[in-house]
N, C-alpha and C positions, 0 to 999 in steps of 0.2 A: 496408685502413688500420686502424690501431689507434686506438680512441676512448677517451676517459676513462671513459665510461659506456656500458653496453648500452642503457639507457633513462633519460632524464631527464624527470621530470614537472614542468611549470611551474605551480606553485600547489599549496598543501597543504590546500585545503578538502575538502569532502565528496567531490567528484569526484577531485581529485588524490590524496588519501590512499588512496582505494579503488583507483585505477589502479595506484599504486606497490605496494600490497599484493598485488593480483591478478597483477602482472607478476613477482613474485618466483619464482625458480627456481634450481636448482643451477648455480653458476658465474656467475650473472648479477649485474652490478653496477648497482644501481638508485639513483638520486638524486632528491631533491625540492628544488625551488627555491622559496623563499618570501620575498616582499618585506616582509611584515608579520608578524603573529603566526601561529605554526604552528596549523593547524586551520581557518584562514580565518574567514569571517563567522559561520557557524552557532553554534559554541560560544562565540565571543568577543563578538559584537555583535548577533547576530540571534536565531535560534530560542531558544537557551538563556536569555539574559538577559531577553528579552521575556516568556517564559513564567514565569520566576521573578517578575518584577514583576507580571504579571497575576494570579498566584496570591496575592500579598500583597493586591492590590486586591480580589480576590474575597473573601478572608477578611474584609476590612474591610467590604465590602458586606453580607456575610452577618451580621455582628455587628449591623447596623442592623435586621435582621429576626429577631433571636434571640428576641424576646418571643413570636413566633408559635409557637415550640416550647416555651414555658414557661420560657425561660431569660432572666433579667433581668440586665443589665450596667449598670454606672455608669461614665460618663466614658471610654468606649472611644475611642481616638484612633489615628491613623496617624502614625508617626514616619518621615518620608521618608528621613532619613539612615540609620536602622536598616534600612529596606527596601532601600536601595542597598547597604548593607553586606552583607546576605544575598545580594544579586545578585552582588557581588564574590566572596564565598566560594564560591558554586556555580560561577561561571564559572572561578574558579581551580581548582576540583576537576575540572571537565570539559573545560577549555580547554587553553591552551598547555603548561604544565608536564607535564600528564598525557600529552599527545600527543607531547611530546618523548621521554618515556620509552618510549612505544609504538614510535615510530620507531626508537629505539635498539635495542629488543628485537627488532624485525623486521629489523634490519641495514640500514636505509636511511640513506644519506648525506643530511644536510640542509645545503643551501647557502643562506645568507641574502643577500638582495639582489634588486634588480629585474633581470629577465632581458630581453634583447633579442637577436633573431636577427641574426647577421652574415652567415651563409650557411646552406646546407641542413643542416649538421651542427655549427655553432658558435654558441654564445650568449655574450653579454657579460653578466657579473654584476658590477656595480660596476667594479672595476679588473681583474677576472680574466676570462680567456676559457676556456670549457669546451666540450668536444666530446662528442657522443653519436651512437650509431648510429641511435637512434630517440627520438621525443619524444611526450609527451602534453601537449597544451595544456589547462590547467584553471584558467585565471586568474579565473574567476567573472565577476561583474557589479558595477556600482555605480549609484548613484542618477542618474536622468536629471534634468538641470537644465533646466527649461523656459525658453523664450525669453519672459520677462516683463519689460517695461520697468521699470527701477529695481531689479531683483533683484540686480544686481551691486554695488549700493551699500547693500544691506540685510544685516544679520547674520541668517543662517538656519542651521538645523541639519538633519542627516539622521538616519537611524535609529541610526547609531553614537553620535552625541552624545545622542540622545533617551534612551538607556539608561544614560547616565552623568552626568546632571544632578546638581548639588549641592542643588537645591531644586526643588520642584514649581512650575511656572510659574503666575503669577496668571491668565494667559489665553493660549490657544494657538490659533493658526490653522494648520490642516492642509490643505495642498494635495494632494488625492488621496483618493479614497474607496474604494480597493481594500482588500485584506486588511491591509496595513501601516498605512494611515491609520485604518481602523476599529479595529484593535487598540490603537493609541496613543490614540485618542479614548476608548475604554473605560477604558484604564488611567488616564489623567490626569483624566478627568471623575470617576472613582471617588474620586480623592484630592483633589477640591475645586477643580480647575482649570476655569475657564470655557473650553469648547472649541467651536471652529467648524470645520466641514469644508466645503471648497469642492471640488466634484466636477464635472468637465466632462461626464461621462456622465450619462444621465438618471436613474441610480439608484446607490446604494452597491452594492458587490460586483456590478456589473452583468453579470458573466459567470455568475452563479448564477441559479437559478430566481427569477422575479419575486416569488413569495411569500417567499422567503428575504430578498431585498433589502428588502422592505417590513417584515418582522419585525425585522430588524437595525436599520433606521432608527427604528422605533418604540421599541425597547429603548434605543437611544442617546438619543433625545429625552426619555425618562423620566428620564435622568440629567442632563438639562439641555443636551445637545449641540445646537447650532444647525447645521442641515444645509442646504447650498445645492447642490442637484443641477442639472444642466443649466446650470451657471454657468461663466463664463469670467473669469479674472483679467486685468484690463486694465492694472493698474499696482500696484506696491508701493512704499512710501516708509517711511523711518524718521526719527523725530524723538525723539532721546534714547532712552529705553527703550521707546518705543511704536512698533509697526509698523502701518502702515495698508495695507489692501488694497482696491482699488477693483474691484468685480466687476460683471459684466453677466449678469443672469438674464432670459432672454427679452428684453423691451424695457425692463426696469427696471435702473437703475444703483444699486448699493448700496455702502456703505463700511463695512468692519468693521475692528476694531482688536484687537491682541493684543500681549503682551509677548514672545512667542516665535513664530517662523515655522518650521514643520516641513515639509520637502519629502518627500512620499510619492507621487512622480509617476512611478513605474515604474523599471525597471532597463535598463541598457545593458551590452553585453559589454565586458569589460576587454581590449581589443585595442590601444588607443592606445599607441604606443611599443614595441610588442612586435616590430616588424620582420617581420611575417608574410610580406610580399612577398619579402623576402630569402631566405626559406626555401621559397618556392613555394607558400605557403598563401594561398588566396583568401578574401576576405571578401565578404559580401553588402552591399546598400546600407545596412543598419543597423549594419554593423560586426561582425556575427556571423561566426564561423568557419564556412565551408561544409563540411558533412560528409555522407557517405552513410549507408546503413543499417548499415554496419559501424563507424561513427563515424570512418572514415578521412577525412582532408582531401584537398585537391588535390595534396598532396605525399605520395607513396606510403609514406614512412617516418614520417609524423606523423599522430597521431590527436587528437581534441578531445572533451571531455566536460564536462557541467555547463552552467551558465548561459552560458558563452562561446559555445556553439553556437546559442543563441537558442531552445532547446526549452523544456520545462517547467521553470519556475524554482522547483523544490522541492528541498530537501535530499535527500529520499529518492530522487528521480529522478536527482539528481547522483551519489549513491552507486551507483546501478544503472549509470548510464552510465560512470562511472569504472571500475568493475569490468569492464565489457564492453570498454572501450578497452584497459585493461591486459592483459586476456586476449588480445584480438585482435592486439596488438602482436607476440605470439610464436606465435599459433595457426596451425596448418596449414590448418584449416577454421574461418574466423572465424564468430562468432555474430552474428546479426542483431538490431538494435534492435527491441524490442517494448514500446511504451508505450501500448497500448490500454487497459490497466486500471491507472490511477495515481490513487489516492485523494488528496484534498486536504482540509485542515482550516484553518479560520479560527477562532482561539481567542477567540470572543466569549462572551457569557453570556446564553443558552445557546450552546454550541459549534455551529459550522456545518461540516458535512462533506459532500462530494460525490464521486461517482465515475461515470465513463461519460458517457452522453449525457443531455441535458436533454429535457423533454417536447417542446419546440419542434423540437429536432433530430431526434427520432424521428418526429414528425409530418411534417416536411419530407421524410424519407426514405421513409416508408411510407404517408403520407396520413392514417392514423389511428394511435392509440397505445393500448396497454393500460396503464392507469395506476391505481395504488392509493395512497390517502392515508390515513394514520391520525394523528389529532390526539392529542397527549399528554394532553389533558384527559380522554380516555377510558381512561387507563392507571392501574392501581392503584399502581404504584411511583411514578409522577409525583405522585399525590396524597399518598402517604406522605411524600415528600421535600419537597413544596411547590413542585415544579418543573413546572407544568402548561403552560407556554408552549413551543410547538414542535410538530413533526410529523415523520413519516417519509413520503417520497414515492418510489415505485418506478415505473419505466417499462420497458416491454417490447415486443417485436415482437408486433403484434396477431394474427398468424397462428400463429407457432410458440410464442408465450408465453415465449420466451427473454428473460431479464433483460438490459437494455441500460444501465440507469442507476439510481442511487440518490442521494437528497438528504435530508439529515437535519439538523434543528435540535433539539437536545436536550442535556441533561446527558450528558457523555461520548460525544457524537456521534463524536468522533475514534476511539473504540474500536468503536462500533457499525458504522461504515461498512465495516469490514473483512469482516464477514459478507457484506455485499452485494458487495464487491469479489471475494471468493472465488467467490461464486455466478456472477458475470459471467465470471470467468476459467474456470470449469468448465462454462460454457454451460448453467447450470441454468435451469429454467423458474420462472415466478412461483409456480406451484403447489408446487414443491419447498420454497420458503421458507414457504409457508402451512401445509403439512402437517407440517413438522418441529416436534417438541416443543420449546418454549422454556420455560425455568424461570420460575416465578412466585415472587415479584413482581420482575421485572427490566425494564429499559428495552428489552431485546432483543425483548420481546413485541410492541413497536410495529412491528418489522420484519415479523413474521409477520402482524400485524393489517393492515398496508398491503397485503401480498400477498394476503390473503384477501378484501379489499375491491376488488380490481382489476377494472376493466371497460373495455371498448373505447369510446373517445370520439373 
C-alpha cells in the first residue's frame, strides 16, 4: 500500500524533533505533526524561559550582596516587564521560528493540528486524514491536576502561565515541592513575592539525598518562603482576588492565602484523545504508552519516546529516546535503551545536580557503601567567589570502589556533574577521580576532594 509518509512523528518537542531528524534517509518522506508551537515545551514554556527568568532573579539577588565585593550600588531594582521582555526575546530566538527554519532545512514536512489515530496507519489532523507506514508518538506530558475539592472553581495557573505573567504576584501558593515548584519559589521569592510551598512528601526534592532537600529548604526559607512539607491540601476557595487553601499537616489544620495558585503537581502523559487503541498501542494504568527496550510499542510499526512513555521526564532524556526511536524505526538491528547514567539538574541557588544511585540505594544493594563528602567551605574557589554553601557527595561499590552515584550542591553544579557521569559511564573507581589532577582554583576540585575522603560506612 502507498502511504503519504514513510514516518510520521506526532509531537515536535525534544523527543519528536530528534526522532524525525534521526529517521531521515535517502528517499524517505518524514513528517512532524504539532498541535501547538513547534519545539514543544522546552524552548517555549519550560526549560528555556524558566532559566532566563532565574538568571534575572539571580542577578538581582547578587546585587543585594555587591557590597561584600567592594561594589556599592544605589537604588537597584527589578523591572518585571523588562525581565519578561528578555524572556520573550530569548524564547523567540531559541523557540518556534528558529525550529521552523531547522525543520525546513532538514526537509521535514510540518503538519499543524491535533492528531488522533483512526486505524493502524491513519491519523486525523483537524479536517484532514493522513497515512504513514510508521509512526513515533512523542506527544509529551502535561500538568497533573490533583483532586482537590474546590479546585475546579478556582483560577489556577501551571508552568506555562507562570513564565508569562504580566506582573509578579503579591503572594503565591505553590502546590508541589519538586524541581518545578522549587524553581518557581526561588524565582518569585527573589522578586519580592510572598511564596508558600505545600508539599505532600516529607521533604522538598524528596527523591534527592536528604542533605540536599534540607539545604534547599534552608536556602528558600532565607528568602522568606514558607514551606509546608508532609502536608495535604484539604480544600481551596477563591473570594475575589484572594485564594485560600486549607491544609492538614500531621494533626494540625492550617489556612494559607495567596493571590495566585500554581500547580506544580507532577506530569502525566499526553495520550488523551490520541486514539492509541485504534492503532493497537496499549497504555498502562497511568496512561503512559507501553514500550520495550527498543522503544517499540505494542504495535509493531509504532514507537514512542520522551515523557509520553512515562520514563525519565528530562529534555535530554527525551532527545536521546527520540533519536533512538527514529533510528530503530528503520534499523535492521535496533539499538537498546540505556538510561543508567542520566544526570539531572534543578536550577536552585546554588544549583543541585545528581546522577546515578543515592547512598540509601547503594546501601540497600550492598549492605555498606563507600561514600565521600567534601564541603564547599573547604574549597579555595568557593571562598574567592563567596559561594561556600554546598557540597559534593560521591557513592561507590564498597568492594570494587567503582563509582555508582554523585550528588552536588554548588555554583555550576550542572556542569560539574558531568565529570561524575562520565566516570560512572566508564566504570571508573573512586580513586581515579581522587588521583586525577584538577585545576586550581576551580569548583571541580571538590569532586576530587570528595573522592579522596571516601570511606566505607
